[in-house]
C-alpha positions in Angstrom: -28.5 -7.2 0.0 -26.3 -8.4 2.8 -26.5 -11.7 4.6 -25.4 -11.8 8.3 -24.8 -15.1 10.2 -23.0 -16.5 13.2 -20.1 -18.8 12.6 -19.3 -21.3 15.4 -15.7 -22.1 16.1 -14.3 -25.2 17.9 -13.7 -25.1 21.7 -10.4 -23.3 21.4 -11.7 -20.5 19.2 -14.6 -18.0 19.3 -17.9 -17.4 17.8 -17.4 -14.6 15.3 -20.0 -12.3 13.8 -19.4 -12.2 10.1 -21.2 -10.2 7.4 -21.0 -11.2 3.8 -22.6 -9.8 0.6 -23.5 -11.9 -2.4 -20.7 -10.8 -4.8 -18.6 -8.2 -2.9 -16.8 -7.8 0.3 -18.0 -5.1 2.6 -16.2 -1.9 3.5 -16.9 0.3 6.4 -17.3 4.1 6.4 -15.9 5.9 9.4 -17.5 8.9 11.0 -16.5 10.8 14.1 -18.4 12.6 16.8 -18.2 16.4 16.8 -17.4 16.4 20.5 -13.9 15.1 19.8 -12.9 18.0 17.5 -11.4 20.2 20.3 -9.4 17.2 21.6 -8.1 16.4 18.1 -6.9 20.0 17.7 -5.1 19.8 21.1 -3.5 16.4 20.3 -2.0 17.8 17.1 -0.1 20.4 19.1 1.5 17.9 21.5 5.0 16.5 21.4 6.0 13.3 23.3 8.7 13.7 25.9 11.0 11.2 27.7 9.8 12.5 31.2 6.1 12.4 30.7 4.4 9.6 28.7 0.7 9.8 27.8 0.5 5.9 27.9 -1.6 4.8 30.9 -2.9 1.3 30.0 -5.4 -0.5 32.2 -8.2 -3.0 32.1 -11.0 -1.7 29.9 -14.6 -2.5 29.4 -15.9 -1.5 26.0 -19.5 -1.4 24.6 -20.3 -1.2 20.9 -24.1 -0.9 21.3 -24.7 -4.6 21.3 -21.9 -6.4 23.3 -19.7 -5.6 26.2 -16.0 -6.5 25.7 -13.6 -6.9 28.7 -9.9 -6.5 28.1 -7.9 -7.7 31.1 -4.7 -5.7 31.2 -3.0 -8.0 33.7 -3.6 -11.0 31.5 -2.1 -9.3 28.4 0.7 -8.0 30.6 1.5 -11.5 31.7 1.3 -13.1 28.2 2.7 -10.3 26.1 4.6 -7.9 28.4 6.6 -6.4 25.5 3.4 -5.3 23.8 2.3 -3.4 26.8 5.6 -1.9 27.8 7.2 -1.0 24.5 7.9 2.7 23.8 8.1 3.5 20.2 11.6 4.3 18.9 11.9 5.3 15.3 15.1 4.2 13.4 14.3 6.0 10.2 11.4 8.0 8.9 10.3 9.0 5.4 11.0 12.5 4.1 8.4 14.9 2.7 5.5 12.5 3.6 3.3 14.9 5.5 1.6 18.2 4.8 -1.5 19.4 3.1 -2.7 22.5 1.2 -6.1 24.1 0.8 -6.2 23.3 -2.9 -5.2 19.6 -2.7 -5.7 16.4 -0.7 -3.1 14.1 0.7 -3.4 10.3 0.7 -0.7 8.3 2.4 -0.3 4.6 1.4 1.0 3.1 4.7 2.1 -0.4 3.7 3.1 -3.1 6.3 6.3 -4.7 5.1 8.9 -7.1 6.5 12.6 -6.1 6.1 13.3 -9.2 4.1 10.5 -8.4 1.5 12.8 -6.6 -0.9 11.2 -8.0 -4.0 7.7 -7.0 -2.9 8.7 -3.4 -2.2 10.6 -3.3 -5.5 7.4 -4.5 -7.4 5.2 -2.0 -5.5 7.4 0.9 -6.3 7.0 0.0 -10.0 3.2 -0.3 -9.7 0.8 1.2 -7.2 3.1 2.4 -4.4 4.5 5.4 -6.4 4.5 9.1 -5.4 2.0 10.6 -7.8 -0.8 13.1 -8.2 -4.2 11.8 -9.2 -6.6 14.7 -9.9 -6.1 16.8 -6.8 -4.9 14.0 -4.6 -1.2 13.7 -3.7 -0.4 10.0 -3.3 2.6 9.3 -0.9 3.7 5.8 -0.1 5.4 4.7 3.2 6.5 1.2 4.1 6.0 0.4 7.8 8.7 -1.9 9.1 10.2 -3.3 12.3 13.7 -4.8 12.7 15.4 -8.2 12.3 18.6 -9.6 13.7 20.2 -10.3 10.2 22.7 -7.5 9.9 23.3 -8.1 6.2 19.7 -7.6 5.4 19.3 -4.6 7.7 22.3 -3.0 6.0 20.5 -3.6 2.7 17.4 -1.9 4.1 19.6 1.1 5.0 20.6 1.4 1.4 17.0 1.2 0.4 16.2 4.0 2.8 18.9 6.2 1.4 17.7 5.6 -2.2 13.9 5.9 -1.7 13.3 7.8 1.6 9.9 6.0 1.9 10.4 3.7 5.0 9.1 4.3 8.5 11.0 1.8 10.8 11.0 1.1 14.5 13.5 -0.9 16.6 11.2 -3.7 17.8 11.5 -7.1 16.3 9.3 -8.3 13.4 6.7 -10.9 14.4 3.0 -11.6 14.0 2.1 -10.5 17.4 4.2 -7.3 17.0 2.1 -6.2 14.1 -0.1 -4.6 16.7 2.9 -2.5 17.7 3.0 -1.2 14.1 -0.6 -0.1 14.5 0.2 1.7 17.8 3.5 3.2 16.7 2.2 4.4 13.4 -0.8 6.1 15.1 1.7 7.8 17.5 4.1 8.9 14.8 1.2 10.3 12.7 -0.3 12.1 15.6 2.9 14.0 16.5 4.3 14.4 13.0 1.6 14.4 10.3 -1.5 16.2 9.2 -3.1 14.4 6.2 -6.5 13.9 4.7 -6.6 10.1 4.3 -4.4 7.1 5.1 -4.6 3.8 3.3 -3.3 0.9 5.5 -2.5 -2.3 3.7 -0.1 -5.2 3.2 2.7 -5.4 0.6 1.2 -8.6 -1.0 -1.9 -7.0 -2.5 -3.1 -5.2 -5.6 -4.2 -1.6 -5.0 -5.5 0.7 -7.7 -5.0 4.3 -6.5 -7.2 5.9 -9.2 -10.1 3.8 -7.9 -9.4 4.9 -4.3 -9.5 8.6 -5.4 -12.8 8.1 -7.2 -14.2 6.3 -4.2 -13.1 9.0 -1.7 -14.7 11.7 -3.9 -18.0 9.9 -3.8 -18.0 8.6 -0.2 -15.0 9.7 1.9 -13.8 7.7 4.9 -13.5 3.9 4.3 -12.9 0.6 6.1 -13.5 -3.1 5.6 -14.9 -6.0 7.7 -13.4 -9.5 7.9 -13.3 -12.3 10.5 -10.5 -13.7 12.6 -9.9 -16.3 15.4 -8.5 -15.5 18.8 -7.0 -17.9 21.4 -9.5 -18.6 24.2 -7.0 -18.0 27.0 -6.2 -14.4 25.7 -9.8 -13.4 25.2 -12.5 -15.3 27.0 -15.6 -13.5 25.5 -17.6 -15.5 23.0 -17.8 -12.7 20.4 -15.3 -10.4 18.8 -16.1 -6.8 17.7 -16.6 -5.7 14.1 -13.0 -5.0 12.9 -11.0 -4.3 9.8 -9.0 -6.5 7.6 -5.3 -5.8 7.6 -5.3 -6.4 3.8 -6.5 -2.9 3.3 -8.6 -0.1 4.8 -8.7 3.7 4.8 -8.7 6.1 7.7 -9.7 9.8 7.5 -6.7 11.8 8.9 -8.8 13.7 11.4 -9.5 10.4 13.2 -5.9 9.5 13.9 -5.5 11.5 17.1 -8.7 10.0 18.6 -7.5 6.5 17.7 -4.1 7.2 19.2 -5.7 8.5 22.4 -7.6 5.2 22.6 -4.4 3.3 22.1 -2.7 4.9 25.1 -5.2 3.4 27.5 -6.3 0.1 25.9 -4.2 -3.0 26.4 -2.3 -3.9 23.2 -4.2 -6.9 21.7 -1.8 -9.4 19.9 -3.9 -9.5 16.7 -3.6 -6.2 14.8 -6.9 -6.4 12.9 -8.9 -7.1 16.1 -6.8 -4.5 18.1 -7.8 -1.8 15.6 -11.5 -2.9 16.1 -11.2 -2.3 19.8 -9.5 1.1 19.2 -12.4 2.1 17.0 -14.9 1.3 19.8 -12.9 3.2 22.4 -12.5 6.2 20.0 -16.3 6.3 19.4 -15.8 5.6 15.7 -19.0 4.3 13.9 -18.4 1.7 11.3 -20.6 1.6 8.2 -20.6 -0.4 5.0 -19.3 0.5 1.5 -17.8 -1.3 -1.5 -14.6 -2.2 -3.2 -12.4 -4.3 -0.9 -11.6 -7.9 -1.9 -9.5 -9.3 1.0 -10.5 -12.9 0.1 -9.6 -12.5 -3.5 -11.2 -11.7 -6.9 -11.0 -13.6 -10.2 -8.9 -11.6 -12.6 -10.6 -9.3 -15.0 -8.8 -6.1 -16.0 -11.9 -4.0 -15.8 -12.9 -5.3 -12.4 -9.4 -4.7 -11.1 -9.6 -1.1 -12.4 -12.6 -0.6 -10.2 -11.3 -2.4 -7.2 -9.6 -0.6 -4.3 -7.8 -3.6 -2.9 -7.4 -7.2 -4.0 -5.5 -9.4 -1.6 -5.2 -12.4 -3.8 -6.2 -13.7 -7.2 -8.8 -16.4 -7.0 -7.2 -18.5 -9.8 -4.0 -18.7 -7.7 -3.8 -21.0 -4.7 -1.1 -18.9 -3.0 -2.1 -16.4 -0.3 -1.4 -12.8 -1.4 0.0 -11.8 -4.7 3.6 -12.5 -5.6 5.8 -9.6 -7.0 6.0 -11.3 -10.4 2.2 -11.7 -10.6 1.6 -8.1 -9.4 3.8 -6.8 -12.2 2.0 -8.9 -14.7 -1.5 -7.9 -13.5 -0.6 -4.3 -13.2 0.6 -4.2 -16.8 -2.7 -5.7 -18.1 -4.8 -3.4 -15.9 -3.3 -0.1 -16.9 -3.5 -1.0 -20.6 -7.2 -1.9 -20.3 -9.4 0.9 -21.6 -13.1 1.6 -22.0 -14.1 -0.1 -18.7 -17.5 0.6 -17.2 -17.3 2.4 -13.9 -19.2 1.0 -10.9 
């Protein structure tokens, strides 16, 4: 059973529609309309050029079946001109990330990471962000990264790139608002470079159990998750936000990526990445439906519960936001040793 209610913010924030279940966070299943299939095939054959850009952003009015959302391009252009004007420039890209075969599926783990988060990436490569094959799913990790001014740390990233070949990096500067550029640039890069079955999008401070994701996709392919957020009143004057995903973790069917990118070329870039993706979903005619297995607000540690979880963003016993590298290694060791768990 699901309880839906309306949460009232203070005068500087918004009224956000939030849906909660009794014991689990909700996930959203994505579907796409058949009428987009021809456009998707055409988009996969395109290549960006310097002389002709597909980006034509403007003010947009969106309708999700319940509310109308107005995105004023001039307002975002004034407040965040770099978000609207930036053209994606790749510094480095992972090798052997893309590709699919008739006999297997490909799941990319696209993990948002800061250049300075060396310890987090090191822990992830020892735990859930490893290239591996689970049943007939090829799991391939890629860290999504922007740039920082610290040349010593950027040089260290270059060595990391050379060693692991699992980093997709652009030349814009890391910041909270620029996380939306990671969404846009990742969609663009995937559209022009990759054909995959599924993409998991998540952060580098969570626990993910790839075998649980594979089992989930085999039962109910195409997954997303709902969470709430606040937005400054001067940037978005509507009194409700759309249903949108949590950046902590969600899954996109690969066939939807060109449609989402096409939406991103006309919508203003919203400076909160989770909400931005929600607007892209409306523009791309993506229908969001509920599923199970995402714990973006945390889950009390139990090895069997963690073996059945797709994403846990923090451990309830810990006060810290996210899961530290040391804690992740400890939790991972306990989870993989746990046997005879009941599947849910």
